[in-house]
C-alpha positions as CSV (number, residue, x, y, z in Angstrom):
1,M,0.0,0.1,-0.3
2,T,0.7,3.3,0.1
3,A,1.7,5.5,2.4
4,I,-1.4,7.3,1.7
5,A,-3.3,4.0,1.9
6,N,-1.5,3.2,4.6
7,A,-2.4,6.6,6.6
8,V,-6.1,5.9,5.7
9,A,-6.5,2.4,6.6
10,E,-5.1,3.1,9.9
11,Q,-7.8,6.5,10.2
12,F,-10.6,4.2,9.4
13,G,-9.1,0.9,10.5
14,L,-9.1,-0.9,7.6
15,T,-6.4,-3.4,7.2
16,T,-5.2,-5.0,3.7
17,R,-3.9,-8.2,3.6
18,Q,-2.7,-9.6,0.5
19,L,-3.9,-13.7,0.2
20,G,-3.3,-14.3,-4.2
21,P,-0.7,-13.7,-7.0
22,G,-0.5,-10.0,-6.7
23,F,-4.7,-9.2,-7.2
24,F,-6.4,-11.1,-4.1
25,A,-6.5,-8.7,-1.1
26,E,-8.5,-9.6,2.0
27,I,-9.9,-6.3,3.7
28,G,-10.4,-6.1,7.5
29,G,-12.0,-3.6,10.2
30,V,-14.5,-2.7,8.2
31,D,-18.7,-4.1,9.0
32,L,-20.3,-3.7,5.3
33,S,-23.6,-3.5,7.3
34,Q,-22.8,-0.1,8.9
35,H,-22.9,3.6,7.0
36,L,-19.2,4.3,5.6
37,S,-17.8,7.3,5.4
38,A,-17.0,8.8,2.0
39,A,-13.0,8.4,2.7
40,T,-13.3,4.5,3.3
41,I,-15.9,3.5,0.3
42,S,-13.0,5.7,-1.9
43,E,-9.8,3.6,0.1
44,I,-12.1,0.3,-0.9
45,R,-12.6,1.4,-4.3
46,E,-8.6,2.2,-4.6
47,A,-8.3,-1.3,-3.5
48,L,-10.1,-3.0,-5.2
49,N,-8.4,-1.3,-8.4
50,R,-5.5,-2.1,-6.4
51,H,-5.2,-5.3,-6.4
52,G,-8.8,-6.5,-8.7
53,V,-11.4,-9.1,-6.2
54,L,-11.1,-7.7,-2.7
55,L,-12.4,-10.5,0.5
56,F,-14.5,-9.5,3.1
57,R,-14.7,-12.3,6.2
58,G,-18.1,-12.5,8.6
59,Q,-20.3,-10.0,7.3
60,R,-23.8,-10.2,8.5
61,L,-25.5,-8.4,5.4
62,S,-29.6,-8.3,5.3
63,E,-30.5,-7.2,1.1
64,A,-30.6,-4.0,2.3
65,D,-27.9,-3.7,3.5
66,Q,-25.3,-5.2,-0.1
67,V,-27.7,-2.8,-2.5
68,R,-26.6,-0.5,0.3
69,F,-23.1,-0.9,0.0
70,S,-23.4,-2.3,-3.4
71,R,-24.9,1.5,-5.1
72,Q,-21.9,3.2,-3.2
73,F,-19.3,2.3,-5.8
74,G,-22.0,3.1,-9.3
75,E,-25.6,2.1,-10.7
76,L,-27.0,-1.5,-10.1
77,M,-27.6,-3.6,-13.7
78,G,-30.0,-6.1,-13.4
79,H,-29.6,-9.8,-15.3
80,V,-31.5,-11.1,-18.6
81,L,-33.2,-14.5,-16.6
82,T,-35.1,-12.1,-14.5
83,Q,-36.8,-15.6,-13.0
84,Y,-33.4,-15.6,-10.5
85,L,-33.8,-11.9,-9.6
86,H,-34.6,-11.6,-5.7
87,P,-38.7,-10.7,-5.9
88,R,-38.1,-7.9,-3.1
89,H,-35.0,-6.6,-3.7
90,P,-34.6,-7.4,-8.0
91,E,-30.8,-5.4,-8.0
92,I,-29.8,-8.9,-6.7
93,L,-29.8,-12.2,-8.6
94,V,-30.0,-15.5,-6.3
95,V,-27.5,-18.4,-6.9
96,S,-28.5,-21.2,-5.7
97,N,-29.0,-24.7,-6.6
98,I,-32.2,-25.1,-4.1
99,Q,-35.1,-26.6,-4.6
100,E,-39.0,-25.6,-3.8
101,N,-41.7,-26.5,-4.7
102,G,-39.8,-28.1,-7.6
103,R,-37.9,-25.7,-9.4
104,N,-35.0,-23.7,-8.3
105,I,-34.9,-20.7,-6.9
106,G,-31.9,-20.1,-8.0
107,L,-29.3,-19.6,-10.4
108,A,-27.6,-22.8,-10.1
109,D,-25.0,-23.2,-12.6
110,A,-23.5,-19.5,-13.1
111,G,-20.0,-19.2,-13.4
112,H,-19.6,-23.0,-15.7
113,H,-17.4,-21.4,-18.2
114,W,-14.1,-18.2,-17.2
115,H,-16.1,-14.7,-17.4
116,A,-16.6,-11.9,-17.2
117,D,-20.0,-11.1,-16.1
118,L,-22.4,-9.5,-18.3
119,T,-19.4,-8.8,-21.4
120,Y,-21.8,-9.1,-23.8
121,L,-23.2,-5.9,-23.5
122,A,-22.0,-2.5,-24.6
123,E,-21.3,-1.5,-21.3
124,P,-20.7,-4.2,-19.2
125,S,-20.3,-4.4,-15.2
126,L,-17.5,-2.8,-13.3
127,G,-17.4,-4.9,-10.7
128,S,-19.4,-8.0,-8.9
129,L,-20.8,-8.6,-5.2
130,L,-21.3,-12.1,-4.4
131,Y,-22.5,-12.6,-0.6
132,A,-22.3,-16.3,1.1
133,R,-25.4,-17.7,2.5
134,E,-24.9,-21.0,3.1
135,V,-22.5,-22.7,2.1
136,P,-21.5,-26.1,1.3
137,E,-19.2,-28.2,3.5
138,T,-17.6,-29.5,1.0
139,G,-17.5,-28.2,-2.6
140,G,-18.3,-24.2,-4.0
141,D,-15.4,-22.6,-4.3
142,T,-14.9,-20.1,-6.8
143,L,-11.8,-19.9,-9.1
144,F,-9.9,-15.8,-10.1
145,A,-7.8,-15.0,-12.6
146,D,-5.8,-12.0,-12.8
147,L,-6.1,-10.5,-17.1
148,A,-3.5,-8.0,-16.5
149,G,-1.4,-10.6,-15.4
150,A,-1.6,-12.7,-17.7
151,Y,-1.2,-9.4,-20.5
152,D,2.1,-7.9,-18.7
153,A,3.5,-12.0,-18.8
154,L,2.5,-12.2,-23.2
155,P,6.1,-12.7,-25.5
156,Q,6.2,-9.2,-27.2
157,E,5.2,-10.5,-30.5
158,V,1.5,-11.8,-29.4
159,K,1.5,-8.1,-27.7
160,D,1.9,-6.2,-30.8
161,R,-0.1,-8.8,-32.9
162,I,-3.4,-7.7,-31.0
163,E,-3.4,-4.9,-30.4
164,S,-6.0,-3.4,-31.6
165,L,-8.3,-6.3,-31.9
166,Q,-11.5,-6.5,-31.4
167,A,-13.4,-9.8,-30.7
168,V,-17.6,-10.9,-30.3
169,H,-18.9,-11.0,-27.0
170,L,-22.2,-12.9,-26.8
171,Y,-24.0,-14.8,-25.0
172,L,-25.7,-17.1,-27.6
173,D,-23.1,-19.7,-27.2
174,T,-22.1,-19.7,-23.2
175,Y,-26.1,-19.7,-23.1
176,E,-25.9,-22.8,-25.6
177,R,-24.1,-24.9,-23.5
178,L,-25.7,-24.8,-20.7
179,R,-29.0,-26.2,-21.6
180,K,-26.9,-29.2,-23.4
181,E,-25.5,-29.7,-19.6
182,N,-28.8,-28.7,-17.8
183,S,-32.8,-29.6,-18.5
184,Q,-33.1,-26.5,-15.9
185,R,-31.6,-23.7,-17.8
186,P,-34.7,-21.6,-18.8
187,E,-35.3,-20.7,-21.9
188,L,-35.4,-17.0,-23.2
189,T,-38.2,-15.5,-23.7
190,E,-37.7,-12.8,-27.9
191,E,-37.9,-9.8,-25.9
192,Q,-35.4,-11.1,-23.8
193,W,-33.0,-12.7,-26.6
194,A,-33.7,-9.4,-28.4
195,S,-31.9,-7.2,-25.0
196,L,-28.4,-9.6,-26.1
197,P,-27.3,-7.6,-29.7
198,D,-23.3,-9.7,-30.3
199,V,-21.1,-7.1,-29.3
200,L,-17.2,-6.2,-29.8
201,H,-14.9,-5.2,-27.6
202,P,-10.7,-4.8,-27.6
203,V,-8.9,-8.3,-27.2
204,V,-6.4,-5.8,-25.3
205,A,-8.6,-2.7,-22.7
206,I,-7.4,0.3,-20.5
207,H,-8.9,-0.7,-17.3
208,P,-10.3,3.1,-16.6
209,E,-9.3,3.5,-13.1
210,S,-5.5,2.0,-13.0
211,G,-4.2,3.0,-17.1
212,R,-3.5,-1.2,-16.9
213,R,-3.3,-3.2,-19.9
214,T,-6.1,-6.2,-19.2
215,L,-6.3,-8.8,-21.6
216,Y,-10.9,-9.3,-21.9
217,V,-11.8,-12.0,-23.5
218,S,-12.7,-14.8,-21.8
219,E,-13.7,-18.2,-23.1
220,G,-17.2,-17.8,-21.8
221,F,-18.4,-14.8,-23.7
222,T,-15.8,-14.2,-26.0
223,S,-17.2,-15.5,-29.5
224,H,-14.2,-14.8,-32.2
225,I,-12.1,-12.2,-33.9
226,P,-13.5,-10.5,-37.2
227,G,-11.6,-9.3,-40.0
228,I,-9.4,-12.3,-39.9
229,P,-10.1,-15.9,-40.7
230,R,-12.4,-18.4,-37.9
231,E,-9.3,-20.9,-37.8
232,E,-6.9,-17.9,-36.7
233,S,-9.3,-16.7,-34.9
234,D,-10.4,-19.5,-32.4
235,E,-7.0,-20.7,-32.4
236,L,-5.6,-16.9,-30.7
237,L,-7.9,-16.9,-28.4
238,S,-7.0,-20.3,-27.5
239,Y,-3.5,-19.2,-27.0
240,L,-5.0,-16.3,-24.4
241,F,-7.5,-17.9,-22.6
242,A,-5.3,-21.4,-21.8
243,H,-2.6,-18.3,-21.0
244,S,-4.5,-16.2,-19.3
245,T,-5.9,-18.8,-16.8
246,S,-2.9,-20.8,-16.2
247,D,-2.2,-21.6,-12.9
248,A,0.2,-18.3,-12.7
249,F,-2.8,-15.9,-12.2
250,L,-5.0,-17.8,-10.7
251,Y,-6.9,-17.7,-6.8
252,R,-9.0,-20.1,-6.0
253,H,-11.6,-19.3,-3.0
254,R,-13.2,-21.4,-0.7
255,W,-15.7,-20.3,1.4
256,E,-16.8,-19.4,3.7
257,K,-20.9,-18.6,5.3
258,G,-20.4,-14.1,6.0
259,D,-17.9,-13.3,3.3
260,L,-18.4,-11.4,0.9
261,L,-17.0,-11.6,-2.4
262,F,-15.9,-7.8,-4.8
263,W,-14.5,-8.4,-8.2
264,D,-13.2,-5.7,-10.9
265,N,-14.5,-7.2,-13.9
266,R,-12.4,-5.3,-16.0
267,R,-9.5,-7.2,-14.8
268,T,-10.8,-10.6,-13.6
269,V,-11.9,-13.5,-14.2
270,H,-13.5,-16.2,-12.6
271,K,-15.1,-20.4,-12.8
272,A,-16.9,-22.0,-10.6
273,A,-15.8,-25.3,-9.3
274,G,-18.0,-27.0,-8.6
275,G,-18.0,-30.3,-6.3
276,Y,-21.4,-30.3,-4.4
277,A,-24.8,-31.5,-4.6
278,L,-28.0,-31.6,-2.8
279,P,-28.6,-32.3,0.1
280,Q,-25.7,-29.8,0.7
281,R,-27.1,-26.2,0.3
282,R,-25.8,-23.0,-1.5
283,L,-27.4,-19.9,-1.3
284,M,-25.0,-17.0,-2.9
285,H,-26.8,-12.9,-3.7
286,R,-25.2,-11.3,-6.2
287,T,-24.8,-7.4,-6.5
288,T,-23.6,-6.0,-10.1
289,I,-23.0,-2.7,-10.7
290,K,-22.3,-0.5,-13.8
291,G,-19.8,-0.1,-15.9
292,T,-18.7,1.7,-19.0
293,R,-17.6,0.5,-22.6
294,P,-13.8,-0.7,-22.5
295,T,-11.7,1.3,-24.8
296,G,-8.5,-0.5,-26.4
297,P,-4.7,1.2,-26.4
């Protein structure tokens, strides 16, 4: 931390402990259910820009608490699967394998492929906050990868090759894969599909707050690079997917009840590790902060 950041943290009781390979940190000394000052929110935002993923242990949050804390970082976004939004707090996406009256109360197969949330939108997410209400005794981990670190480690010739490229992001490919894997994945209505046109984003994006270059691709939502042969596009994207999620850039989070994770979708991708099933229950609440359209170099 910088001297200024240390002074702010000391004044407001925040502590930072790095857990992952340069991008995952635990923030202590803060109760997110309470009103937080503008200075504390600023320090948390600075920590997010510095690390990419923040962990807040032992929180006791109501739905309203989570929404209120999340809103201090920007406008909140919904999700195309509106049937899994919280009935009293539609800013919250329910992620759960729990069933009531023969149907899932939440999105049971969220995050089965590497992705950053909502990159299939023209103005994707700045970040997401996931709060653990019930966790299984085994399994249920989440993997994170640092796309800024992955970009820095690319050979220079690859950096030069991808500097000005754009890629198509879309929801369709992941949706169809998940429908094949999970018959309970709901079909989208015509209105829902109409809200999801294909979008173009730079393969290399400039983080709007830190100024770092980062890869902006994921196997979940990045389809292809237009303007080059499809075979070449598939080969290049496969290389970037494998490179960016290799062990050097990974952190595995083992959830505890009361954990809240706040991650930067402009810098990281994540994936659900699975490894649990009913009768083990998992109940998570996600809020998502709107960002701006990514820009390249």
